[in-house]
C-alpha positions as CSV (number, residue, x, y, z in Angstrom):
1,M,-12.0,-9.5,9.5
2,S,-12.2,-5.8,10.4
3,T,-14.1,-3.5,8.2
4,T,-13.1,-0.3,10.1
5,Q,-11.4,1.7,7.4
6,R,-12.7,5.2,8.0
7,P,-10.9,7.7,10.2
8,E,-12.5,7.9,13.6
9,P,-14.0,11.4,14.4
10,M,-12.4,11.7,17.8
11,T,-8.8,11.4,16.5
12,I,-6.4,14.3,16.2
13,A,-4.9,15.0,12.8
14,H,-2.2,17.2,11.4
15,L,-3.1,19.8,8.7
16,N,-0.6,22.3,7.5
17,G,1.3,22.7,10.7
18,E,-1.7,22.5,13.1
19,W,-3.0,19.7,15.2
20,K,-6.8,19.6,15.5
21,P,-9.7,17.2,15.7
22,L,-10.1,15.3,12.4
23,D,-13.6,16.7,11.7
24,Q,-12.2,20.2,11.9
25,C,-9.5,19.6,9.3
26,L,-11.2,21.3,6.3
27,V,-10.1,22.5,2.9
28,P,-12.0,24.7,0.4
29,I,-14.1,23.0,-2.2
30,N,-12.0,24.6,-4.9
31,T,-8.7,23.1,-3.6
32,H,-6.4,22.2,-6.5
33,A,-5.9,18.6,-5.3
34,L,-9.6,18.0,-5.0
35,Q,-10.3,19.3,-8.5
36,Y,-7.3,17.7,-10.3
37,G,-6.0,14.9,-8.1
38,T,-2.7,16.6,-7.5
39,G,-1.1,15.0,-4.5
40,C,0.8,11.9,-3.4
41,F,0.6,9.9,-0.2
42,E,1.9,7.0,1.8
43,G,0.2,4.3,3.8
44,L,1.9,3.0,6.9
45,R,0.9,0.4,9.5
46,A,1.7,0.5,13.2
47,Y,1.4,-2.8,15.1
48,W,0.3,-3.0,18.7
49,D,2.6,-5.2,20.8
50,G,0.6,-5.0,24.1
51,Q,2.3,-1.8,25.3
52,R,3.0,0.4,22.4
53,H,2.7,0.8,18.7
54,N,5.6,-0.2,16.4
55,V,5.6,1.6,13.0
56,L,6.6,-0.6,10.1
57,F,9.2,0.8,7.8
58,L,8.8,4.3,9.0
59,R,11.9,5.9,7.5
60,E,11.5,4.0,4.2
61,H,8.0,5.4,3.8
62,A,9.1,8.9,4.7
63,E,11.9,8.7,2.2
64,R,9.7,7.5,-0.5
65,L,7.1,10.2,0.1
66,H,9.9,12.8,0.0
67,R,11.3,11.4,-3.2
68,N,7.9,11.0,-4.9
69,A,7.0,14.6,-4.1
70,R,10.1,15.8,-5.8
71,L,9.2,13.8,-8.9
72,L,5.8,15.5,-8.9
73,L,7.2,19.0,-8.6
74,M,6.0,19.2,-5.0
75,R,7.9,20.1,-1.8
76,A,7.5,17.8,1.1
77,P,8.7,18.3,4.7
78,A,12.2,17.0,5.3
79,V,12.4,13.2,5.9
80,D,13.2,13.7,9.6
81,D,10.3,16.1,9.9
82,L,7.9,13.6,8.2
83,I,9.1,10.9,10.7
84,A,8.4,13.3,13.6
85,I,4.9,14.2,12.4
86,I,3.9,10.6,11.8
87,S,5.2,9.6,15.3
88,E,3.5,12.6,16.9
89,C,0.2,11.6,15.2
90,L,0.4,8.3,17.0
91,R,1.3,9.9,20.3
92,R,-1.5,12.4,20.3
93,N,-4.0,9.6,19.6
94,A,-2.5,7.0,22.0
95,G,-5.6,6.9,24.2
96,V,-8.0,6.3,21.2
97,L,-5.8,3.9,19.2
98,A,-4.2,1.8,22.1
99,G,-4.9,-1.9,21.8
100,A,-5.3,-1.9,18.0
101,N,-3.2,-2.0,14.9
102,V,-3.3,1.3,13.1
103,Y,-3.1,2.7,9.6
104,I,-1.4,6.1,9.1
105,R,-1.9,8.3,6.1
106,P,0.5,11.2,5.4
107,C,-0.4,13.1,2.3
108,L,1.1,16.0,0.4
109,Y,-1.3,17.9,-1.8
110,K,-1.6,21.0,-3.9
111,S,-3.5,23.4,-1.5
112,G,-3.9,26.3,-3.9
113,T,-7.2,27.3,-5.4
114,S,-6.1,28.4,-8.8
115,L,-7.7,27.2,-12.0
116,G,-5.8,24.9,-14.3
117,P,-4.1,21.5,-14.1
118,V,-0.6,22.6,-13.6
119,L,1.9,21.8,-10.8
120,L,4.1,24.9,-11.0
121,N,3.5,27.9,-8.7
122,V,0.7,26.2,-6.8
123,P,1.2,26.0,-3.0
124,D,1.7,22.6,-1.3
125,G,-0.2,21.4,1.8
126,F,0.5,18.5,4.1
127,M,-1.8,16.3,6.2
128,C,-1.5,13.3,8.4
129,Y,-4.1,11.2,10.2
130,A,-4.4,7.7,11.7
131,F,-7.1,5.2,12.4
132,R,-7.7,1.6,13.6
133,L,-7.3,-1.0,10.9
134,G,-7.5,-4.8,11.0
135,D,-7.1,-6.8,7.8
136,Y,-7.6,-4.9,4.6
137,L,-8.1,-8.2,2.9
138,D,-8.9,-11.4,4.9
139,T,-5.5,-13.1,5.1
140,S,-7.1,-16.2,6.7
141,K,-8.8,-17.4,3.6
142,G,-7.9,-17.6,0.0
143,L,-8.9,-14.7,-2.2
144,N,-10.8,-14.9,-5.4
145,L,-9.4,-12.6,-8.0
146,C,-10.1,-11.6,-11.6
147,V,-8.0,-10.0,-14.3
148,S,-9.5,-6.6,-14.8
149,S,-10.8,-5.2,-18.1
150,W,-9.2,-1.9,-17.0
151,R,-5.5,-1.6,-17.9
152,R,-3.0,-0.3,-15.5
153,I,-2.0,3.3,-16.3
154,S,1.4,3.6,-17.9
155,D,4.3,5.0,-15.9
156,S,4.7,7.4,-18.8
157,A,1.1,8.7,-18.2
158,I,0.8,8.9,-14.4
159,P,3.8,7.3,-12.7
160,T,2.4,4.6,-10.5
161,R,5.6,4.5,-8.4
162,T,4.7,7.9,-7.0
163,K,1.4,6.9,-5.3
164,A,-0.1,10.0,-7.0
165,T,-3.6,10.6,-5.7
166,G,-5.2,11.1,-9.1
167,G,-3.9,7.8,-10.3
168,Y,-6.0,5.9,-7.8
169,L,-9.2,6.4,-9.9
170,N,-7.6,3.7,-12.1
171,S,-7.5,1.4,-9.0
172,A,-11.0,2.3,-7.9
173,L,-12.4,1.4,-11.3
174,A,-10.7,-2.0,-11.3
175,K,-11.6,-2.9,-7.7
176,S,-15.2,-1.8,-8.2
177,E,-15.5,-4.0,-11.3
178,A,-14.1,-6.9,-9.4
179,V,-16.5,-6.5,-6.4
180,L,-19.5,-6.0,-8.7
181,N,-18.7,-9.3,-10.3
182,G,-18.3,-11.2,-7.1
183,Y,-14.5,-11.1,-6.7
184,D,-12.4,-9.9,-3.8
185,E,-9.8,-8.1,-5.8
186,A,-8.6,-7.3,-9.3
187,I,-5.3,-7.9,-11.1
188,F,-4.1,-5.3,-13.6
189,L,-2.4,-6.0,-16.9
190,N,-0.2,-3.1,-18.2
191,D,-0.6,-1.7,-21.7
192,R,1.8,-4.5,-23.0
193,G,-0.5,-7.2,-21.7
194,Q,1.8,-8.2,-18.9
195,V,0.8,-8.9,-15.3
196,C,1.3,-5.7,-13.3
197,E,-0.2,-5.7,-9.8
198,G,-3.5,-5.6,-7.9
199,S,-5.5,-2.4,-7.3
200,A,-3.4,-1.6,-4.3
201,E,-1.0,-4.6,-3.9
202,N,2.0,-6.1,-5.5
203,I,1.7,-9.7,-6.8
204,F,3.9,-12.8,-6.6
205,I,3.5,-16.2,-8.2
206,V,5.2,-19.5,-7.5
207,R,6.2,-21.9,-10.2
208,D,8.3,-25.0,-9.7
209,G,9.5,-23.9,-6.3
210,R,10.6,-20.4,-7.4
211,L,9.1,-17.0,-6.7
212,H,8.4,-14.6,-9.6
213,T,7.2,-11.0,-9.5
214,P,6.8,-8.3,-12.1
215,D,9.9,-6.2,-12.4
216,R,10.1,-2.4,-11.9
217,T,9.6,-1.7,-15.6
218,A,6.1,-3.2,-15.5
219,D,4.3,0.0,-14.4
220,I,4.2,-1.2,-10.8
221,L,4.5,0.6,-7.5
222,E,7.9,-0.1,-6.1
223,G,6.4,-1.5,-2.9
224,I,8.2,-1.4,0.4
225,T,6.4,-4.7,1.4
226,R,7.4,-6.2,-1.9
227,R,11.0,-5.5,-1.2
228,A,10.7,-6.9,2.3
229,V,9.2,-10.1,0.9
230,I,12.0,-10.5,-1.7
231,D,14.5,-10.2,1.2
232,L,12.6,-12.7,3.3
233,A,12.6,-15.2,0.4
234,K,16.4,-14.9,0.1
235,R,16.7,-15.5,3.9
236,L,14.4,-18.6,3.6
237,G,16.4,-19.9,0.7
238,I,13.6,-19.4,-1.9
239,A,14.8,-18.2,-5.3
240,C,13.0,-15.0,-6.5
241,E,13.1,-13.6,-10.0
242,E,11.9,-10.1,-11.0
243,R,10.7,-10.4,-14.6
244,P,7.8,-9.9,-17.1
245,I,4.9,-12.2,-16.3
246,A,2.3,-13.3,-18.9
247,R,-1.4,-13.5,-18.0
248,T,-1.6,-17.2,-18.6
249,E,1.2,-17.8,-16.0
250,L,-1.4,-16.8,-13.4
251,Y,-3.4,-19.8,-14.3
252,A,-0.4,-22.1,-14.5
253,A,1.0,-21.0,-11.2
254,D,1.3,-23.3,-8.2
255,E,0.7,-20.5,-5.8
256,V,-0.2,-16.8,-6.0
257,F,-0.2,-14.2,-3.3
258,L,-0.6,-10.4,-2.9
259,V,1.5,-8.2,-0.7
260,G,1.3,-4.6,0.6
261,T,1.1,-2.5,3.7
262,G,-2.7,-2.9,3.7
263,C,-3.1,-6.5,2.6
264,Q,0.1,-7.7,4.3
265,V,0.6,-11.2,2.7
266,S,-2.7,-12.6,1.3
267,W,-2.9,-15.9,-0.5
268,V,-5.0,-16.5,-3.6
269,H,-7.5,-19.4,-4.1
270,A,-8.6,-18.7,-7.6
271,I,-8.2,-16.3,-10.6
272,D,-10.9,-15.9,-13.1
273,R,-12.6,-18.9,-11.5
274,R,-9.6,-21.1,-12.2
275,V,-8.3,-22.6,-8.9
276,V,-4.7,-21.9,-8.2
277,G,-2.6,-25.0,-7.6
278,T,-4.4,-27.3,-5.1
279,G,-6.8,-24.6,-4.0
280,Q,-5.1,-24.4,-0.6
281,Q,-2.5,-22.1,0.7
282,G,0.9,-23.3,-0.6
283,A,3.9,-24.1,1.4
284,I,6.0,-21.1,0.1
285,T,3.2,-18.6,0.6
286,A,2.7,-19.9,4.2
287,A,6.4,-19.6,4.9
288,I,6.5,-16.1,3.6
289,Q,3.4,-15.1,5.5
290,K,4.6,-16.5,8.8
291,A,8.1,-14.8,8.3
292,Y,6.4,-11.5,7.5
293,E,4.0,-11.7,10.5
294,D,6.9,-12.6,12.8
295,G,8.7,-9.5,11.5
296,V,5.9,-7.0,11.9
297,Y,4.9,-8.3,15.4
298,G,8.5,-8.1,16.6
299,R,8.9,-11.9,17.1
300,D,11.9,-12.1,14.8
301,P,14.9,-10.2,16.0
302,K,16.4,-10.3,12.5
303,C,13.7,-7.9,11.4
304,G,14.2,-5.5,14.3
305,S,15.2,-2.7,11.9
306,W,11.7,-2.9,10.4
307,L,10.0,-1.4,13.4
308,T,10.1,2.0,15.1
309,P,8.5,2.0,18.6
310,V,6.3,5.0,19.4
């Protein structure tokens, strides 16, 4: 499992229209986004196929960032411009990043230095950088999860579907609590006590041969990987239902897995020290994981639209 998750200092990054070495991309200490968490971002993966990188769901991520910026009263570059910048970020770092899978982080942020937590009349900035990334979570072994004592922030407080930077303090608290207590990851409940998602992943459970996942009213991120997994399930003939899920259903589930750009498809061994199903990776999870990996590595022509070669 790779633990390389920090940007490499020799890479070239984009900051407000300029390309420069990452360690020269600086913002003032009184930058609005630093003081108040006023920004939103995307996380993309690019998979190395032996000759080039293939960016996963490039347009979908660019469209979501553009849409989320508008919701947060921010102005993002046009979708096609976002795609061009993300692609150029890979090209400029081709020598450094060749041979490895890559994570790309475009981020829109309030770049002004004015005082006060307000979104209006504060200039917007934009950055994009890339770095090598293996597995965010170890997909080869079952994960041990816990239900967090921290509740997921409500969509009516900080909308989780926007990937707002300030909202990730909520995720950091839950993940830190999990790690401090010996777990790999946390599961959030929302303020109604329903299963929501992980700290940075969507969640699926299997009961009686059917997939179930929290619906879009459960304060979740509307994950792009989540949507891809639902589509894969349909193609595989696996029924999938989006609905409210109770905490105790986690313990009664036959299989549980997490999905996301970072974690990909990661199966769960136990939750709150209760073994899930047989304690081994289940057949449905294994089928979804294989289909997903075939798609992202270009082995399945039916998923060809997922990938943009750079």
